[in-house]
C-alpha positions as CSV (number, residue, x, y, z in Angstrom):
1,M,59.9,-37.2,17.0
2,S,56.9,-35.0,16.8
3,T,56.0,-33.9,13.3
4,V,54.8,-30.4,14.4
5,P,55.3,-28.1,11.4
6,T,58.6,-26.3,11.2
7,R,56.9,-23.0,10.9
8,R,55.2,-23.4,14.3
9,R,58.5,-24.4,16.0
10,L,60.2,-21.4,14.5
11,I,57.4,-19.1,15.7
12,T,57.6,-20.6,19.2
13,V,61.3,-20.0,19.4
14,L,61.1,-16.5,18.1
15,V,58.3,-15.4,20.5
16,G,60.1,-17.1,23.3
17,L,63.2,-15.0,22.6
18,V,61.1,-11.9,22.4
19,A,59.6,-12.7,25.8
20,V,63.0,-13.4,27.3
21,I,64.4,-10.1,26.0
22,I,61.5,-8.0,27.4
23,G,61.7,-9.8,30.7
24,L,58.3,-11.4,30.9
25,A,59.7,-14.9,30.7
26,P,63.3,-14.2,32.0
27,A,65.5,-17.2,31.5
28,A,67.8,-16.2,34.4
29,A,64.8,-16.0,36.8
30,A,63.4,-19.3,35.5
31,H,66.7,-21.0,36.1
32,A,66.9,-19.5,39.6
33,E,63.4,-20.7,40.3
34,R,64.1,-24.2,39.0
35,A,67.2,-24.5,41.3
36,D,64.9,-24.7,44.3
37,T,62.4,-27.1,42.7
38,K,62.7,-30.8,43.2
39,A,62.5,-32.2,39.7
40,A,60.0,-35.0,39.0
41,D,61.5,-38.5,38.6
42,G,61.4,-38.7,34.8
43,P,61.4,-42.5,34.3
44,T,58.7,-42.9,37.0
45,A,56.6,-40.1,35.5
46,V,56.7,-41.8,32.1
47,A,55.8,-45.2,33.6
48,R,52.9,-43.9,35.6
49,A,51.5,-42.0,32.6
50,R,51.9,-45.2,30.5
51,V,50.0,-47.3,33.0
52,A,47.2,-44.7,33.3
53,A,47.0,-44.3,29.5
54,D,46.6,-48.0,29.0
55,V,43.8,-48.1,31.6
56,L,42.0,-45.2,29.8
57,M,42.3,-46.9,26.4
58,S,40.9,-50.1,27.8
59,S,37.5,-48.2,27.7
60,Y,37.8,-47.2,24.1
61,D,35.1,-48.8,21.9
62,P,36.8,-49.7,18.6
63,V,33.5,-50.5,16.9
64,K,31.8,-47.1,17.4
65,A,35.3,-45.5,17.7
66,W,34.7,-43.5,20.9
67,F,34.5,-43.7,24.6
68,P,30.9,-44.9,25.3
69,S,28.1,-42.4,25.8
70,S,29.9,-39.1,25.8
71,W,30.7,-37.2,22.6
72,W,32.7,-34.1,23.7
73,N,34.3,-36.1,26.5
74,S,35.5,-38.6,23.9
75,A,37.2,-35.8,22.0
76,V,39.1,-34.6,25.1
77,A,40.0,-38.2,26.1
78,L,41.5,-38.8,22.7
79,Q,43.3,-35.4,22.9
80,T,44.7,-36.5,26.3
81,I,46.0,-39.7,24.6
82,G,47.5,-37.5,22.0
83,D,49.2,-35.5,24.7
84,Y,50.6,-38.8,26.1
85,M,52.0,-39.8,22.7
86,Q,53.5,-36.4,22.1
87,R,55.0,-36.2,25.6
88,T,56.4,-39.7,25.8
89,G,57.1,-40.7,22.2
90,D,55.0,-43.8,22.5
91,R,52.9,-43.8,19.4
92,R,50.9,-47.1,19.9
93,Y,47.5,-45.3,19.9
94,L,47.7,-43.6,16.5
95,P,45.5,-46.2,14.9
96,Q,42.7,-45.5,17.4
97,L,42.9,-41.8,16.5
98,D,42.5,-42.6,12.9
99,N,39.8,-45.1,13.5
100,T,37.7,-42.4,15.2
101,F,38.4,-39.9,12.4
102,E,37.3,-42.3,9.7
103,K,34.4,-43.9,11.4
104,D,32.8,-40.9,13.1
105,K,33.2,-38.1,10.6
106,G,29.8,-38.7,9.0
107,E,26.3,-37.9,10.0
108,F,24.6,-39.8,12.8
109,P,21.0,-39.6,14.2
110,A,20.4,-38.4,17.8
111,G,21.4,-41.0,20.3
112,E,23.8,-42.9,18.1
113,L,27.0,-41.3,19.2
114,S,25.6,-38.4,21.2
115,G,22.4,-37.1,22.7
116,D,22.4,-34.7,19.8
117,E,22.2,-35.4,16.1
118,L,25.6,-35.2,14.5
119,W,25.7,-33.1,11.3
120,G,28.9,-34.5,9.8
121,N,32.5,-33.4,10.1
122,F,32.2,-33.8,13.9
123,T,29.7,-30.9,14.2
124,S,26.4,-30.6,16.0
125,R,24.1,-28.1,17.6
126,A,26.6,-27.9,20.5
127,I,29.2,-25.5,19.1
128,D,31.7,-26.2,22.0
129,D,31.5,-30.0,21.3
130,S,32.5,-29.3,17.7
131,E,35.4,-27.2,18.8
132,W,36.8,-29.9,21.1
133,W,37.0,-32.2,18.1
134,G,38.7,-29.4,16.1
135,L,41.5,-29.3,18.7
136,T,41.8,-33.1,18.7
137,W,42.3,-33.2,14.9
138,I,44.9,-30.4,15.1
139,Q,46.8,-32.5,17.5
140,A,46.5,-35.6,15.3
141,Y,48.0,-33.4,12.5
142,D,50.9,-32.5,14.8
143,L,51.5,-36.2,15.6
144,T,51.3,-37.5,12.0
145,G,51.7,-34.6,9.6
146,D,48.6,-35.9,7.7
147,H,46.8,-32.8,6.2
148,K,43.4,-34.6,6.4
149,Y,43.3,-33.9,10.1
150,L,44.2,-30.2,9.7
151,D,41.6,-29.9,6.9
152,M,39.0,-31.2,9.2
153,A,40.0,-28.8,11.9
154,V,39.5,-25.9,9.4
155,K,36.0,-27.2,8.5
156,I,35.1,-27.3,12.2
157,A,36.5,-23.8,12.8
158,E,34.6,-22.4,9.9
159,F,31.5,-24.0,11.3
160,A,32.1,-22.4,14.7
161,H,32.8,-19.0,13.1
162,D,29.4,-19.1,11.5
163,Y,28.1,-18.6,15.1
164,W,30.2,-15.5,15.8
165,D,27.5,-12.8,16.2
166,P,28.4,-9.2,16.8
167,S,24.7,-8.2,16.9
168,T,24.5,-9.6,20.4
169,C,26.9,-8.4,23.2
170,G,29.1,-7.0,20.5
171,G,30.6,-10.4,19.4
172,G,31.3,-13.8,20.7
173,V,30.4,-17.3,19.5
174,W,27.1,-18.7,20.6
175,W,27.1,-21.8,22.8
176,S,24.6,-23.7,20.7
177,A,22.7,-23.5,17.4
178,E,19.7,-22.1,19.3
179,K,21.7,-19.0,20.0
180,T,20.6,-18.5,23.6
181,Y,23.9,-18.2,25.5
182,K,27.4,-16.9,25.1
183,N,29.9,-18.5,27.5
184,A,33.5,-18.9,28.4
185,V,34.0,-22.5,27.2
186,T,32.8,-21.9,23.6
187,N,34.8,-18.7,23.2
188,G,37.9,-20.0,24.9
189,L,37.9,-22.9,22.6
190,F,37.4,-20.7,19.6
191,I,40.4,-18.5,20.5
192,R,42.6,-21.5,21.0
193,L,41.4,-23.3,17.9
194,T,41.8,-20.4,15.6
195,A,45.2,-19.5,17.0
196,E,46.4,-23.1,16.6
197,L,45.3,-23.0,13.0
198,H,47.2,-19.8,12.3
199,N,50.3,-21.3,13.9
200,R,50.1,-24.2,11.4
201,I,49.0,-22.6,8.2
202,P,51.8,-20.8,6.3
203,G,50.9,-17.2,5.4
204,D,47.6,-17.2,7.3
205,E,46.1,-13.9,8.4
206,R,42.4,-14.8,8.5
207,W,42.5,-17.1,11.5
208,L,44.9,-14.9,13.4
209,A,42.5,-11.9,12.9
210,R,39.6,-14.0,14.1
211,S,41.5,-15.3,17.1
212,Q,42.6,-11.8,18.1
213,S,39.1,-10.4,17.7
214,A,37.7,-13.2,19.8
215,W,40.3,-12.6,22.5
216,D,39.7,-8.9,22.6
217,W,36.0,-9.5,22.9
218,F,36.4,-12.1,25.6
219,V,38.7,-9.9,27.8
220,A,36.2,-7.0,27.5
221,S,33.2,-9.2,28.2
222,G,33.6,-9.2,32.0
223,M,33.7,-13.0,32.2
224,I,37.2,-12.7,33.8
225,N,36.2,-11.4,37.2
226,S,38.1,-9.1,39.6
227,S,39.8,-12.1,41.3
228,G,41.2,-13.2,37.9
229,L,38.8,-16.2,37.8
230,V,36.6,-17.0,34.8
231,N,32.8,-17.1,35.4
232,D,30.7,-19.4,33.2
233,G,29.1,-16.9,30.8
234,L,27.0,-13.8,30.1
235,N,23.4,-13.1,31.2
236,D,20.7,-11.6,28.9
237,D,22.1,-8.1,29.7
238,C,25.5,-9.1,28.4
239,Q,27.0,-8.9,31.8
240,S,29.0,-11.7,33.5
241,N,26.5,-14.0,35.2
242,G,28.8,-14.7,38.1
243,Q,28.2,-18.4,37.8
244,T,30.5,-21.2,39.0
245,V,34.2,-20.9,38.1
246,W,34.9,-24.2,36.5
247,T,38.5,-25.3,36.2
248,Y,38.2,-26.0,32.5
249,N,37.1,-22.4,31.7
250,Q,40.1,-21.2,33.7
251,G,42.3,-23.5,31.8
252,L,41.0,-22.6,28.4
253,A,41.5,-18.9,29.1
254,I,45.2,-19.7,30.0
255,G,45.5,-21.9,26.9
256,S,43.9,-19.3,24.6
257,A,46.2,-16.5,25.8
258,L,49.2,-18.7,25.5
259,E,48.5,-19.9,21.9
260,L,47.7,-16.4,20.8
261,W,51.0,-15.2,22.4
262,R,52.8,-17.8,20.2
263,A,51.1,-16.3,17.2
264,T,51.8,-12.7,18.0
265,G,54.6,-12.4,20.5
266,D,52.4,-9.9,22.4
267,P,53.9,-9.9,26.0
268,Q,50.6,-8.8,27.5
269,L,49.1,-12.2,26.5
270,L,51.7,-14.2,28.4
271,S,51.3,-11.9,31.3
272,T,47.6,-12.5,31.3
273,A,48.1,-16.3,31.1
274,R,50.3,-16.1,34.2
275,R,47.8,-13.9,36.0
276,L,45.0,-16.4,35.3
277,A,47.1,-19.3,36.4
278,D,48.2,-17.6,39.6
279,A,44.6,-16.7,40.5
280,A,43.7,-20.4,40.2
281,I,46.5,-22.2,41.9
282,D,47.1,-19.6,44.7
283,G,43.8,-20.6,46.3
284,G,41.1,-19.6,43.9
285,L,40.6,-23.2,42.6
286,T,42.5,-25.2,45.2
287,T,41.9,-26.8,48.5
288,D,45.0,-27.4,50.6
289,G,47.1,-27.0,47.4
290,V,45.1,-29.6,45.4
291,L,43.1,-28.5,42.3
292,T,39.4,-28.9,43.3
293,E,36.2,-28.6,41.4
294,A,33.2,-27.1,43.2
295,C,31.4,-30.4,42.9
296,D,34.3,-32.3,44.5
297,A,32.9,-31.6,47.9
298,L,32.0,-34.7,49.9
299,D,28.3,-33.7,49.9
300,R,28.2,-33.4,46.1
301,T,28.8,-35.5,43.0
302,C,30.3,-34.2,39.7
303,D,28.3,-35.0,36.6
304,D,29.9,-36.7,33.6
305,N,30.9,-33.3,32.2
306,A,32.6,-31.9,35.3
307,K,34.5,-35.2,35.9
308,Q,36.8,-34.1,33.1
309,F,37.2,-30.4,33.8
310,K,40.4,-30.5,36.0
311,G,42.4,-32.3,33.4
312,I,41.7,-29.6,30.9
313,F,43.1,-27.0,33.3
314,L,46.2,-29.1,33.8
315,R,46.7,-29.5,30.0
316,Y,47.0,-25.8,29.6
317,L,48.9,-25.2,32.8
318,M,51.4,-27.9,31.6
319,D,51.8,-25.8,28.4
320,L,52.4,-22.6,30.5
321,A,54.9,-24.5,32.8
322,D,56.8,-25.7,29.7
323,V,57.0,-22.2,28.3
324,T,58.0,-20.3,31.5
325,H,59.8,-23.0,33.5
326,A,58.6,-21.1,36.5
327,D,59.1,-22.8,39.9
328,H,55.5,-21.9,40.9
329,Y,54.0,-24.0,38.1
330,Q,56.5,-26.8,38.2
331,A,55.9,-27.3,41.9
332,F,52.2,-27.2,41.4
333,V,52.1,-29.9,38.7
334,I,54.5,-32.1,40.6
335,G,52.2,-31.8,43.7
336,Q,49.1,-32.6,41.7
337,A,50.6,-35.8,40.2
338,A,52.0,-37.0,43.5
339,T,48.7,-36.4,45.3
340,I,46.8,-38.3,42.6
341,W,49.1,-41.3,42.7
342,E,49.2,-41.4,46.5
343,Q,45.6,-40.6,47.3
344,D,43.4,-41.1,44.2
345,H,44.8,-44.3,42.7
346,D,43.7,-47.8,43.2
347,A,45.3,-51.2,42.7
348,A,43.8,-51.4,39.2
349,D,45.6,-48.2,38.3
350,R,42.3,-46.3,38.0
351,L,42.3,-42.6,38.9
352,G,39.3,-41.0,40.5
353,T,37.5,-37.7,40.3
354,R,38.7,-36.3,43.7
355,W,42.4,-35.9,43.3
356,A,42.9,-35.5,47.1
357,G,40.9,-38.7,47.6
358,G,38.0,-38.7,50.0
359,T,34.6,-40.5,49.7
360,S,31.2,-40.6,51.3
361,T,28.4,-43.1,51.3
362,E,26.0,-40.9,49.3
363,H,28.7,-39.3,47.2
364,P,31.5,-41.7,46.6
365,N,34.7,-40.9,44.8
366,V,34.0,-42.0,41.2
367,F,36.4,-43.9,38.9
368,D,35.6,-44.1,35.2
369,W,37.2,-43.3,31.9
370,R,36.4,-39.6,32.2
371,T,38.1,-39.3,35.6
372,Q,41.0,-41.4,34.2
373,A,41.5,-39.0,31.3
374,S,41.4,-36.0,33.6
375,A,43.9,-37.2,36.1
376,L,46.1,-38.5,33.3
377,S,46.7,-34.9,32.2
378,A,48.2,-34.2,35.6
379,L,50.5,-37.2,35.4
380,L,51.6,-36.0,31.9
381,A,52.4,-32.5,33.2
382,V,55.4,-33.8,35.2
383,V,56.9,-35.8,32.3
384,P,60.1,-34.0,31.4
385,V,60.7,-32.6,27.9
386,P,62.3,-34.4,26.3
387,A,61.1,-37.5,28.0
388,P,63.6,-40.0,29.2
389,M,63.7,-43.0,26.9
390,R,64.3,-45.5,29.8
391,S,61.4,-46.4,32.0
392,L,60.0,-49.4,33.9
393,A,56.4,-50.0,34.9
394,A,54.5,-52.9,36.6
395,T,50.9,-53.9,37.0
396,T,49.0,-56.8,38.6
397,S,46.3,-59.0,37.1
398,P,43.8,-59.5,38.6
399,A,44.4,-56.3,40.4
400,Q,41.4,-56.7,42.7
401,P,40.7,-60.4,43.1
402,V,38.2,-61.9,45.6
403,V,38.9,-64.9,47.8
404,M,36.1,-66.7,49.6
405,P,38.2,-69.0,51.8
406,A,37.4,-72.6,52.5
407,K,36.6,-73.5,56.1
408,S,39.6,-75.8,56.3
409,G,42.7,-75.8,54.2
410,A,44.1,-73.0,52.0
411,T,42.7,-71.2,49.0
412,K,45.0,-70.4,46.1
413,V,44.8,-67.4,43.8
414,R,47.0,-66.8,40.8
415,I,48.3,-63.3,40.2
416,T,50.4,-62.2,37.3
417,I,52.9,-59.3,37.6
418,G,53.1,-57.5,34.2
419,V,56.3,-55.7,33.5
420,S,56.9,-53.1,30.7
421,A,59.9,-51.2,29.7
422,T,61.2,-48.6,27.3
423,G,64.8,-47.8,26.4
424,P,67.5,-48.0,23.8
425,A,67.2,-51.1,21.6
426,S,70.8,-51.9,22.2
427,R,70.4,-52.5,25.9
428,P,68.4,-55.4,27.3
429,V,66.6,-54.8,30.6
430,T,66.8,-57.3,33.4
431,A,63.9,-56.5,35.8
432,R,64.2,-58.1,39.2
433,V,60.8,-58.8,40.8
434,R,60.1,-59.2,44.5
435,V,56.6,-60.1,45.7
436,K,55.4,-59.8,49.3
437,A,52.2,-61.3,50.8
438,P,50.5,-60.6,54.2
439,D,51.8,-62.4,57.3
440,G,50.5,-65.9,57.3
441,W,50.1,-66.0,53.6
442,T,52.6,-67.5,51.1
443,V,53.6,-66.5,47.6
444,S,55.5,-68.6,45.2
445,P,57.8,-67.7,43.6
446,S,58.5,-64.6,45.7
447,T,61.5,-63.4,43.7
448,G,62.6,-63.7,40.1
449,K,63.5,-61.7,37.0
450,V,62.0,-60.7,33.7
451,I,64.3,-60.0,30.7
452,L,63.0,-57.4,28.2
453,R,64.5,-56.1,25.0
454,P,63.3,-52.5,24.5
455,R,62.9,-50.9,21.1
456,G,62.8,-47.3,21.9
457,S,59.8,-45.3,23.3
458,E,57.3,-48.0,22.5
459,P,57.0,-50.3,25.6
460,V,57.8,-54.0,25.5
461,N,56.1,-56.4,27.9
462,G,56.8,-59.4,30.0
463,T,55.1,-61.3,32.8
464,F,56.0,-62.9,36.2
465,P,53.2,-65.2,37.4
466,V,52.9,-66.1,41.1
467,E,50.6,-68.3,43.2
468,V,49.3,-66.8,46.5
469,T,48.1,-69.1,49.2
470,V,45.4,-67.7,51.5
471,P,44.9,-69.5,54.8
472,A,41.4,-70.4,56.0
473,T,42.0,-68.1,58.9
474,A,42.4,-65.0,56.8
475,E,40.2,-62.2,58.1
476,D,37.6,-60.5,55.9
477,G,38.8,-57.3,54.4
478,H,41.3,-56.0,51.9
479,H,44.9,-57.3,51.9
480,D,47.8,-56.2,49.7
481,V,50.0,-58.5,47.7
482,S,52.7,-56.1,46.6
483,A,55.5,-56.3,44.0
484,M,58.6,-54.2,43.5
485,V,60.3,-54.3,40.1
486,V,63.8,-52.9,39.8
487,A,66.2,-52.6,36.9
488,D,69.7,-51.2,36.9
489,P,70.7,-48.5,37.1
490,G,68.2,-47.1,39.6
491,V,64.9,-47.6,37.7
492,S,62.0,-49.1,39.7
493,F,58.3,-49.3,40.0
494,S,55.9,-50.7,42.6
495,T,52.4,-52.3,42.1
496,R,50.0,-54.2,44.2
497,S,47.0,-56.5,44.0
498,D,44.2,-55.6,46.4
499,V,42.9,-59.0,47.5
500,L,39.4,-58.9,49.1
501,V,38.7,-61.8,51.5
502,S,35.0,-62.1,52.0
503,H,32.6,-64.8,53.4
504,K,29.5,-63.1,51.9
505,I,28.3,-61.5,48.7
506,D,26.1,-58.5,49.3
507,F,26.7,-55.2,47.5
508,D,25.1,-52.2,45.8
509,T,26.2,-51.6,42.2
510,G,28.0,-48.3,41.4
511,T,30.1,-48.5,44.6
512,S,33.6,-49.5,45.5
513,E,32.1,-52.6,47.2
514,E,31.0,-53.8,43.7
515,T,34.4,-53.4,42.0
516,P,36.1,-56.6,43.2
517,W,33.2,-58.8,42.0
518,L,33.1,-57.1,38.6
519,W,35.2,-59.6,36.6
520,D,34.6,-57.9,33.2
521,A,32.9,-54.4,33.0
522,D,33.1,-54.4,29.2
523,G,31.3,-51.2,28.0
524,S,28.9,-51.1,30.9
525,Q,28.4,-47.9,32.8
526,S,27.4,-46.7,36.3
527,N,25.7,-43.4,37.0
528,G,25.8,-43.6,40.7
529,I,24.9,-45.9,43.6
530,Q,22.6,-48.8,42.7
531,N,23.1,-48.3,39.0
532,R,25.0,-50.4,36.6
533,F,23.7,-50.9,33.1
534,A,24.8,-52.4,29.7
535,D,23.1,-51.4,26.5
536,G,23.6,-52.2,22.8
537,N,26.2,-55.0,22.4
538,H,27.8,-54.3,25.8
539,Y,27.6,-56.4,29.0
540,F,29.1,-56.9,32.4
541,V,30.2,-60.0,34.2
542,Y,30.4,-60.8,37.9
543,R,32.6,-63.6,39.2
544,F,31.6,-65.4,42.4
545,P,34.6,-67.6,43.6
546,F,32.6,-69.7,46.1
547,P,34.4,-71.7,48.8
548,A,35.8,-75.2,48.0
549,E,33.1,-77.0,50.0
550,T,30.1,-75.3,48.3
551,V,27.3,-77.7,47.3
552,T,24.6,-75.4,46.2
553,A,24.6,-71.6,45.4
554,R,22.1,-69.0,44.4
555,S,22.1,-65.3,43.7
556,T,19.5,-62.5,43.7
557,L,19.8,-59.6,41.4
558,T,17.6,-56.5,41.7
559,I,17.2,-55.7,38.0
560,D,15.0,-53.9,35.5
561,N,14.7,-52.8,31.9
562,E,15.6,-55.0,28.9
563,Y,17.9,-57.5,30.5
564,V,19.4,-60.9,29.7
565,V,21.2,-62.7,32.5
566,E,23.5,-65.7,31.7
567,A,25.5,-68.0,33.9
568,S,28.7,-69.9,33.2
569,P,31.1,-72.2,35.1
570,D,34.1,-70.9,33.2
571,G,33.4,-67.4,31.8
572,E,33.3,-68.8,28.3
573,H,30.2,-71.0,27.9
574,W,26.9,-69.3,28.7
575,T,23.4,-70.3,29.5
576,I,20.4,-67.9,29.7
577,V,18.9,-68.0,33.2
578,S,16.7,-65.0,33.1
579,K,15.4,-62.7,30.4
580,E,12.9,-59.8,29.9
581,D,10.9,-60.6,26.8
582,Q,9.0,-57.2,26.7
583,R,10.4,-53.8,25.6
584,V,10.6,-52.1,29.0
585,T,12.5,-48.8,29.1
586,D,11.1,-47.1,32.2
587,G,12.2,-49.4,35.0
588,S,8.6,-50.5,35.6
589,N,9.7,-54.2,35.7
590,K,12.2,-53.7,38.6
591,A,12.2,-56.8,40.7
592,D,14.4,-59.3,42.6
593,Q,15.4,-62.1,40.3
594,A,16.4,-65.2,42.2
595,I,18.8,-67.4,40.2
596,D,19.9,-71.0,41.0
597,L,23.6,-71.1,40.4
598,T,24.2,-74.7,41.4
599,P,24.2,-76.1,37.8
600,Y,27.0,-73.7,36.9
601,L,29.4,-74.3,39.8
602,G,32.8,-74.8,38.0
603,Q,35.6,-77.2,39.1
604,D,37.0,-74.4,41.2
605,K,33.5,-73.6,42.5
606,A,33.4,-70.2,40.7
607,V,30.3,-69.0,38.9
608,Y,30.1,-66.2,36.4
609,L,27.0,-64.1,35.8
610,R,26.7,-61.9,32.7
611,V,24.1,-59.1,32.2
612,S,23.4,-57.7,28.7
613,D,20.7,-56.2,26.5
614,A,17.7,-58.2,25.4
615,F,17.0,-55.6,22.6
616,P,20.4,-54.2,21.7
617,E,18.9,-52.1,18.8
618,D,17.1,-49.7,21.1
619,G,19.7,-49.0,23.8
620,W,17.8,-49.8,27.0
621,G,19.8,-52.8,28.4
622,G,19.7,-54.5,31.7
623,R,20.2,-52.4,34.8
624,V,21.3,-53.9,38.1
625,Y,20.8,-52.2,41.5
626,H,21.8,-54.8,44.1
627,V,23.4,-58.2,44.2
628,T,23.5,-61.0,46.8
629,A,24.5,-64.6,46.8
630,D,24.7,-67.4,49.3
631,T,25.7,-71.1,49.4
632,T,25.2,-74.3,51.3
633,E,28.0,-76.8,52.0
């Protein structure tokens, strides 16, 4: 159970009753609306969220206690994991929350955990970044009841309030310590943060007064335009600048109104939250019914900030849907989750930035931990409250293997079906597994079962290994090895392994063509086409499974900066094959490095290449643009 303070639960109940009585959230209408809405499949929703959350947390760096290279995005990703834990009851990731709190609450120089210097207590010159962390620690308090998290949120809110300035534009919190811009995100965060504090601190009046004042100023500022959409901020004349309506600004405005409504019971606040939501989902921020950022267009690319915006909107729309039970919102969140899983989800259970799918050569659909956190919020929005205890999920490993077939004879690849389940401890789960391979391929065994003994909302895991035989005649391209896992009564989950058959190795980094060859991405990053880099103690590894008759092999990497390249026949024992001995940070040493792989051909003819940082202390590790490899027989 959640440890949300009793006072907050009581306030929520009371204001909900008030809203029902006055007709702004009428229970009868809500039930009538729900009657026409197809409810989400609860066990499947929980399972999909669990799979996506596990993929997200695979990018968490336990040493630095963040998600690499993005400070505010890390706060939101951890808050999303907090949403997952609250929504499903699965508390496995509480240690990571505390790890981040304890390791990152101090002071850090610029570039250590952020582009900005961190001033301690999760604060910096970026006031909005600090506020994101405040919300994250309130959620940690809700999950654990530990007052250290709430105390930290108070410190952060006090810090933000120091930048409330009525001498310019009559009020509002400055975006940064330089005091040059007042915008929607900083003030939406401030309203939500202060209202959340009020709803958790018995007898509080100070935070409520600050939240109410900030809301009144925000509504009067003109940032909410005539269409009910939130522009980015104010110009030097204290007028709305009319800049891009980002989904996260819209979501924060909804969330701010909703939390202040919980604090006050003012029906106008709930009405405003609904008006803002309706403006967004009735076409203002959607394309063909799918939430769409301006930069999601096929001729544009979202930066690392915008990759995470849509998830913030869904977080607060989920809150509104929970409160109102309105068919309009329930149908919308169900539609978003279904679209993501069907059109923006790959075999490795990664979720991309374009929820409706779609890609282009110059502006591909991007998959990283930021896009994963964003789309996870949409999957969570359809998890029922309370969540069903019983669920069943499945994954494949490797999810995107490569096969380079022999000219004669078959090539074998091992794939493991991972099965996880939740449920009452008193009821063992028998999961029946059926695996299907393409025509002309064989899989053994093709059927079987995994017996699991659940222990509540925390998943238990089992495996079902299979061997897939790929004929020499297999055509180049992607082929699905699919698995269906079923447990009585009526709980099931499907998964697949996307097997790439290829007779050549030739790809740009930072593209979907690179992914199957990327055996271990570790903490490496990609900022677009022809760009994969690893700095500090991070690395990335490619695996080249050469054909059985291979006698010699070589690879060419287009590479620059401070790189170390190592080769291995087994992915465990490494030999340096190329290294930059000088401190180069501007790409001036970019060149094609030819590497003889013949000495590293393993018994199965696979070779592993690892790229890392020659000078890990300065953060300018190896960057690879293009990779080729060829063989002789």
